[in-house]
mmCIF file of the C-alpha atoms, coordinates in Angstrom:
data_MODEL
# 
_entry.id   MODEL 
# 
loop_
_atom_site.group_PDB 
_atom_site.id 
_atom_site.type_symbol 
_atom_site.label_atom_id 
_atom_site.label_alt_id 
_atom_site.label_comp_id 
_atom_site.label_asym_id 
_atom_site.label_entity_id 
_atom_site.label_seq_id 
_atom_site.pdbx_PDB_ins_code 
_atom_site.Cartn_x 
_atom_site.Cartn_y 
_atom_site.Cartn_z 
_atom_site.occupancy 
_atom_site.B_iso_or_equiv 
_atom_site.pdbx_formal_charge 
_atom_site.auth_seq_id 
_atom_site.auth_comp_id 
_atom_site.auth_asym_id 
_atom_site.auth_atom_id 
_atom_site.pdbx_PDB_model_num 
ATOM 1   C CA . UNK A 1 1   ? -24.248 15.030  19.369  1.00 0.00 ? 1   UNK A CA 1 
ATOM 2   C CA . UNK A 1 2   ? -21.594 14.049  22.570  1.00 0.00 ? 2   UNK A CA 1 
ATOM 3   C CA . UNK A 1 3   ? -21.483 11.231  20.126  1.00 0.00 ? 3   UNK A CA 1 
ATOM 4   C CA . UNK A 1 4   ? -20.895 12.980  17.422  1.00 0.00 ? 4   UNK A CA 1 
ATOM 5   C CA . UNK A 1 5   ? -17.681 14.850  19.294  1.00 0.00 ? 5   UNK A CA 1 
ATOM 6   C CA . UNK A 1 6   ? -16.894 11.829  20.428  1.00 0.00 ? 6   UNK A CA 1 
ATOM 7   C CA . UNK A 1 7   ? -16.534 10.515  17.265  1.00 0.00 ? 7   UNK A CA 1 
ATOM 8   C CA . UNK A 1 8   ? -14.203 12.823  15.658  1.00 0.00 ? 8   UNK A CA 1 
ATOM 9   C CA . UNK A 1 9   ? -12.210 12.854  18.464  1.00 0.00 ? 9   UNK A CA 1 
ATOM 10  C CA . UNK A 1 10  ? -11.088 9.604   18.569  1.00 0.00 ? 10  UNK A CA 1 
ATOM 11  C CA . UNK A 1 11  ? -10.750 9.490   14.608  1.00 0.00 ? 11  UNK A CA 1 
ATOM 12  C CA . UNK A 1 12  ? -8.473  12.806  14.999  1.00 0.00 ? 12  UNK A CA 1 
ATOM 13  C CA . UNK A 1 13  ? -6.491  10.994  17.688  1.00 0.00 ? 13  UNK A CA 1 
ATOM 14  C CA . UNK A 1 14  ? -6.748  7.465   15.853  1.00 0.00 ? 14  UNK A CA 1 
ATOM 15  C CA . UNK A 1 15  ? -5.370  9.463   12.802  1.00 0.00 ? 15  UNK A CA 1 
ATOM 16  C CA . UNK A 1 16  ? -2.162  10.705  14.582  1.00 0.00 ? 16  UNK A CA 1 
ATOM 17  C CA . UNK A 1 17  ? -0.801  7.938   16.186  1.00 0.00 ? 17  UNK A CA 1 
ATOM 18  C CA . UNK A 1 18  ? 0.829   6.579   12.389  1.00 0.00 ? 18  UNK A CA 1 
ATOM 19  C CA . UNK A 1 19  ? 3.165   9.663   12.568  1.00 0.00 ? 19  UNK A CA 1 
ATOM 20  C CA . UNK A 1 20  ? 3.554   10.104  15.693  1.00 0.00 ? 20  UNK A CA 1 
ATOM 21  C CA . UNK A 1 21  ? 4.774   6.494   15.833  1.00 0.00 ? 21  UNK A CA 1 
ATOM 22  C CA . UNK A 1 22  ? 7.490   8.035   12.510  1.00 0.00 ? 22  UNK A CA 1 
ATOM 23  C CA . UNK A 1 23  ? 8.455   10.501  15.415  1.00 0.00 ? 23  UNK A CA 1 
ATOM 24  C CA . UNK A 1 24  ? 9.603   8.193   18.274  1.00 0.00 ? 24  UNK A CA 1 
ATOM 25  C CA . UNK A 1 25  ? 11.387  6.516   15.173  1.00 0.00 ? 25  UNK A CA 1 
ATOM 26  C CA . UNK A 1 26  ? 13.623  9.211   13.327  1.00 0.00 ? 26  UNK A CA 1 
ATOM 27  C CA . UNK A 1 27  ? 14.098  10.881  17.642  1.00 0.00 ? 27  UNK A CA 1 
ATOM 28  C CA . UNK A 1 28  ? 15.161  7.067   17.994  1.00 0.00 ? 28  UNK A CA 1 
ATOM 29  C CA . UNK A 1 29  ? 17.764  6.883   15.536  1.00 0.00 ? 29  UNK A CA 1 
ATOM 30  C CA . UNK A 1 30  ? 19.085  10.389  15.450  1.00 0.00 ? 30  UNK A CA 1 
ATOM 31  C CA . UNK A 1 31  ? 20.043  9.946   19.096  1.00 0.00 ? 31  UNK A CA 1 
ATOM 32  C CA . UNK A 1 32  ? 21.768  6.550   17.947  1.00 0.00 ? 32  UNK A CA 1 
ATOM 33  C CA . UNK A 1 33  ? 24.095  8.826   16.001  1.00 0.00 ? 33  UNK A CA 1 
ATOM 34  C CA . UNK A 1 34  ? 25.078  10.344  18.458  1.00 0.00 ? 34  UNK A CA 1 
ATOM 35  C CA . UNK A 1 35  ? 23.164  14.009  18.189  1.00 0.00 ? 35  UNK A CA 1 
ATOM 36  C CA . UNK A 1 36  ? 22.689  15.478  20.687  1.00 0.00 ? 36  UNK A CA 1 
ATOM 37  C CA . UNK A 1 37  ? 18.779  16.504  20.977  1.00 0.00 ? 37  UNK A CA 1 
ATOM 38  C CA . UNK A 1 38  ? 17.809  19.987  20.954  1.00 0.00 ? 38  UNK A CA 1 
ATOM 39  C CA . UNK A 1 39  ? 20.501  20.990  19.337  1.00 0.00 ? 39  UNK A CA 1 
ATOM 40  C CA . UNK A 1 40  ? 19.911  21.744  15.872  1.00 0.00 ? 40  UNK A CA 1 
ATOM 41  C CA . UNK A 1 41  ? 22.237  18.682  13.405  1.00 0.00 ? 41  UNK A CA 1 
ATOM 42  C CA . UNK A 1 42  ? 19.717  16.672  16.378  1.00 0.00 ? 42  UNK A CA 1 
ATOM 43  C CA . UNK A 1 43  ? 16.525  18.718  14.704  1.00 0.00 ? 43  UNK A CA 1 
ATOM 44  C CA . UNK A 1 44  ? 17.477  18.707  11.044  1.00 0.00 ? 44  UNK A CA 1 
ATOM 45  C CA . UNK A 1 45  ? 18.508  14.604  11.395  1.00 0.00 ? 45  UNK A CA 1 
ATOM 46  C CA . UNK A 1 46  ? 15.150  14.346  12.538  1.00 0.00 ? 46  UNK A CA 1 
ATOM 47  C CA . UNK A 1 47  ? 13.434  16.085  9.780   1.00 0.00 ? 47  UNK A CA 1 
ATOM 48  C CA . UNK A 1 48  ? 15.350  14.532  7.634   1.00 0.00 ? 48  UNK A CA 1 
ATOM 49  C CA . UNK A 1 49  ? 14.032  11.016  8.706   1.00 0.00 ? 49  UNK A CA 1 
ATOM 50  C CA . UNK A 1 50  ? 10.811  11.831  9.073   1.00 0.00 ? 50  UNK A CA 1 
ATOM 51  C CA . UNK A 1 51  ? 11.097  12.694  5.253   1.00 0.00 ? 51  UNK A CA 1 
ATOM 52  C CA . UNK A 1 52  ? 12.192  9.459   4.331   1.00 0.00 ? 52  UNK A CA 1 
ATOM 53  C CA . UNK A 1 53  ? 9.537   8.637   6.572   1.00 0.00 ? 53  UNK A CA 1 
ATOM 54  C CA . UNK A 1 54  ? 6.490   10.123  4.321   1.00 0.00 ? 54  UNK A CA 1 
ATOM 55  C CA . UNK A 1 55  ? 8.295   9.097   0.953   1.00 0.00 ? 55  UNK A CA 1 
ATOM 56  C CA . UNK A 1 56  ? 8.769   6.051   1.812   1.00 0.00 ? 56  UNK A CA 1 
ATOM 57  C CA . UNK A 1 57  ? 4.255   5.875   2.564   1.00 0.00 ? 57  UNK A CA 1 
ATOM 58  C CA . UNK A 1 58  ? 4.124   7.912   -0.589  1.00 0.00 ? 58  UNK A CA 1 
ATOM 59  C CA . UNK A 1 59  ? 5.770   5.289   -2.328  1.00 0.00 ? 59  UNK A CA 1 
ATOM 60  C CA . UNK A 1 60  ? 3.691   2.534   -0.867  1.00 0.00 ? 60  UNK A CA 1 
ATOM 61  C CA . UNK A 1 61  ? 0.328   4.257   -2.232  1.00 0.00 ? 61  UNK A CA 1 
ATOM 62  C CA . UNK A 1 62  ? 1.605   4.480   -5.474  1.00 0.00 ? 62  UNK A CA 1 
ATOM 63  C CA . UNK A 1 63  ? 2.427   0.875   -5.849  1.00 0.00 ? 63  UNK A CA 1 
ATOM 64  C CA . UNK A 1 64  ? -1.066  0.227   -4.374  1.00 0.00 ? 64  UNK A CA 1 
ATOM 65  C CA . UNK A 1 65  ? -3.636  2.371   -6.566  1.00 0.00 ? 65  UNK A CA 1 
ATOM 66  C CA . UNK A 1 66  ? -0.840  1.282   -9.826  1.00 0.00 ? 66  UNK A CA 1 
ATOM 67  C CA . UNK A 1 67  ? -1.915  -2.080  -9.667  1.00 0.00 ? 67  UNK A CA 1 
ATOM 68  C CA . UNK A 1 68  ? -4.451  -3.325  -11.117 1.00 0.00 ? 68  UNK A CA 1 
ATOM 69  C CA . UNK A 1 69  ? -6.049  -7.147  -12.533 1.00 0.00 ? 69  UNK A CA 1 
ATOM 70  C CA . UNK A 1 70  ? -3.756  -7.584  -15.495 1.00 0.00 ? 70  UNK A CA 1 
ATOM 71  C CA . UNK A 1 71  ? -5.663  -8.914  -18.129 1.00 0.00 ? 71  UNK A CA 1 
ATOM 72  C CA . UNK A 1 72  ? -9.476  -8.191  -17.587 1.00 0.00 ? 72  UNK A CA 1 
ATOM 73  C CA . UNK A 1 73  ? -12.019 -11.740 -18.919 1.00 0.00 ? 73  UNK A CA 1 
ATOM 74  C CA . UNK A 1 74  ? -15.365 -12.333 -20.460 1.00 0.00 ? 74  UNK A CA 1 
ATOM 75  C CA . UNK A 1 75  ? -16.117 -15.102 -17.693 1.00 0.00 ? 75  UNK A CA 1 
ATOM 76  C CA . UNK A 1 76  ? -19.051 -16.683 -19.417 1.00 0.00 ? 76  UNK A CA 1 
ATOM 77  C CA . UNK A 1 77  ? -16.300 -17.134 -22.621 1.00 0.00 ? 77  UNK A CA 1 
ATOM 78  C CA . UNK A 1 78  ? -13.466 -18.523 -20.751 1.00 0.00 ? 78  UNK A CA 1 
ATOM 79  C CA . UNK A 1 79  ? -15.682 -20.942 -19.136 1.00 0.00 ? 79  UNK A CA 1 
ATOM 80  C CA . UNK A 1 80  ? -17.443 -22.621 -21.896 1.00 0.00 ? 80  UNK A CA 1 
ATOM 81  C CA . UNK A 1 81  ? -13.999 -22.556 -23.555 1.00 0.00 ? 81  UNK A CA 1 
ATOM 82  C CA . UNK A 1 82  ? -13.167 -24.595 -20.242 1.00 0.00 ? 82  UNK A CA 1 
ATOM 83  C CA . UNK A 1 83  ? -15.721 -27.023 -21.502 1.00 0.00 ? 83  UNK A CA 1 
ATOM 84  C CA . UNK A 1 84  ? -15.321 -27.051 -24.931 1.00 0.00 ? 84  UNK A CA 1 
ATOM 85  C CA . UNK A 1 85  ? -11.142 -27.436 -25.046 1.00 0.00 ? 85  UNK A CA 1 
ATOM 86  C CA . UNK A 1 86  ? -10.102 -31.289 -25.027 1.00 0.00 ? 86  UNK A CA 1 
ATOM 87  C CA . UNK A 1 87  ? -7.148  -32.887 -25.298 1.00 0.00 ? 87  UNK A CA 1 
ATOM 88  C CA . UNK A 1 88  ? -4.930  -30.008 -23.673 1.00 0.00 ? 88  UNK A CA 1 
ATOM 89  C CA . UNK A 1 89  ? -3.490  -29.922 -20.113 1.00 0.00 ? 89  UNK A CA 1 
ATOM 90  C CA . UNK A 1 90  ? -5.534  -27.995 -17.422 1.00 0.00 ? 90  UNK A CA 1 
ATOM 91  C CA . UNK A 1 91  ? -2.547  -24.751 -17.452 1.00 0.00 ? 91  UNK A CA 1 
ATOM 92  C CA . UNK A 1 92  ? -2.274  -24.795 -20.791 1.00 0.00 ? 92  UNK A CA 1 
ATOM 93  C CA . UNK A 1 93  ? -6.843  -24.412 -21.848 1.00 0.00 ? 93  UNK A CA 1 
ATOM 94  C CA . UNK A 1 94  ? -6.438  -21.442 -18.838 1.00 0.00 ? 94  UNK A CA 1 
ATOM 95  C CA . UNK A 1 95  ? -3.339  -19.922 -20.945 1.00 0.00 ? 95  UNK A CA 1 
ATOM 96  C CA . UNK A 1 96  ? -6.008  -20.590 -24.080 1.00 0.00 ? 96  UNK A CA 1 
ATOM 97  C CA . UNK A 1 97  ? -8.899  -19.881 -22.695 1.00 0.00 ? 97  UNK A CA 1 
ATOM 98  C CA . UNK A 1 98  ? -7.613  -15.856 -21.262 1.00 0.00 ? 98  UNK A CA 1 
ATOM 99  C CA . UNK A 1 99  ? -6.129  -15.003 -24.209 1.00 0.00 ? 99  UNK A CA 1 
ATOM 100 C CA . UNK A 1 100 ? -9.408  -15.754 -26.191 1.00 0.00 ? 100 UNK A CA 1 
ATOM 101 C CA . UNK A 1 101 ? -11.728 -14.649 -23.724 1.00 0.00 ? 101 UNK A CA 1 
ATOM 102 C CA . UNK A 1 102 ? -9.736  -11.340 -22.521 1.00 0.00 ? 102 UNK A CA 1 
ATOM 103 C CA . UNK A 1 103 ? -12.263 -8.730  -22.489 1.00 0.00 ? 103 UNK A CA 1 
ATOM 104 C CA . UNK A 1 104 ? -10.949 -5.666  -24.286 1.00 0.00 ? 104 UNK A CA 1 
# 
C-alpha cells in the first residue's frame, strides 16, 4: 500500500513539472518586459503567457493526433507486384505498386 501511494505521489509530482516550467518561463518573460512582480499588470501578463503556452501545447497535440499513415497498403500484393514488374526504375516500380495495392 505504501508503494502504491509513493508511485501515485511521484506520478503527480512528475506530471506537474511541465506546468511549473511554463510558469517559470512566463514569470521571467513578464519581468524582462518590465512588469513589477505582484502588480495587476504582471499577473495579467503571466496569465496571457500561460494561456499562450497551453494553446501551443494543444496545437502540437492536435497535429500529432492528425498524423495518420497516408497510404494503407496490402503488403502481400505490394511484394508480389514488385517481384513481377520488370523494365522500370525502382522508384517507378514502388509508386506503381503502391497505387495498385492500396487497401480501401
